[in-house]
C-alpha positions in Angstrom: -0.1 121.5 -2.3 1.3 118.6 -0.2 1.5 120.6 2.9 -2.1 121.9 2.6 -3.3 118.3 2.4 -1.4 117.3 5.3 -2.8 120.1 7.3 -6.3 119.2 6.2 -5.7 115.6 7.2 -4.2 116.5 10.7 -7.2 118.7 11.3 -9.6 116.0 10.3 -7.9 113.5 12.6 -8.0 116.0 15.5 -11.8 116.5 14.8 -12.4 112.7 14.8 -10.6 112.4 18.0 -12.5 115.1 19.5 -15.8 113.7 18.3 -14.9 110.1 19.5 -14.1 111.6 23.1 -17.2 113.6 23.1 -19.3 110.5 22.1 -17.7 108.6 25.0 -18.6 111.3 27.4 -22.2 111.3 26.2 -22.4 107.6 26.4 -21.1 107.5 29.9 -23.6 110.1 30.9 -26.4 108.2 29.5 -25.2 105.0 31.1 -25.4 106.7 34.4 -28.7 108.1 34.0 -30.0 104.8 32.7 -28.7 103.0 35.7 -30.0 105.6 38.0 -33.6 105.3 36.4 -33.4 101.5 36.5 -32.9 101.6 40.3 -36.0 103.5 40.4 -37.9 100.9 38.4 -38.0 102.9 35.1 -36.8 101.7 31.8 -36.0 103.4 28.4 -38.7 103.6 25.9 -38.3 105.6 22.7 -36.0 108.2 24.3 -37.9 108.5 27.6 -37.8 106.5 30.9 -41.1 105.0 31.7 -42.2 102.4 34.3 -42.9 98.8 33.5 -46.7 99.5 33.8 -46.7 102.5 31.4 -44.6 100.3 28.9 -47.1 97.4 29.1 -50.0 99.8 28.7 -48.2 101.2 25.6 -47.8 97.6 24.1 -51.6 96.9 24.7 -52.6 100.1 23.0 -50.3 99.2 20.0 -51.8 95.8 19.9 -55.3 97.2 19.9 -54.4 99.8 17.2 -52.9 97.0 15.2 -55.9 95.0 15.2 -58.1 98.0 14.4 -55.9 98.7 11.3 -55.9 95.1 10.4 -59.7 95.1 10.6 -60.1 98.3 8.6 -57.7 97.1 5.9 -59.4 93.7 5.6 -62.9 95.5 5.1 -61.5 97.9 2.7 -60.0 95.0 0.6 -63.3 93.2 0.7 -65.2 96.2 -0.4 -62.8 96.9 -3.5 -62.9 93.2 -4.4 -66.7 93.4 -4.2 -66.7 96.6 -6.3 -64.5 94.9 -8.8 -66.4 91.9 -9.2 -69.7 93.8 -9.4 -68.4 96.3 -11.8 -69.8 94.7 -14.9 -73.2 94.3 -13.4 -73.2 97.9 -12.3 -72.2 99.2 -15.7 -75.0 97.0 -17.3 -77.6 98.6 -15.0 -76.2 102.2 -15.2 -75.6 102.1 -18.9 -78.4 100.1 -20.8 -77.9 99.4 -24.3 
């Protein structure tokens, strides 16, 4: 039983070492690609390399959509509050005694 456990631990250690070496290789490849892209004026953005102008445009679009969502959410809250406040009046109108 002990020999089996030692064999399992040894294989797990080998796998961990291989995984660490592979991750270092991948990191080195990514670093080289990032340096190459930065020399061309492109920067990483969500897994892709884009120019500064593209990134600024994406930020502007995000800000525009954030404002739009905030406006729509505020309008929805106002409508829900008005409906809640006017519910007793609407019930009296719709369901007369």
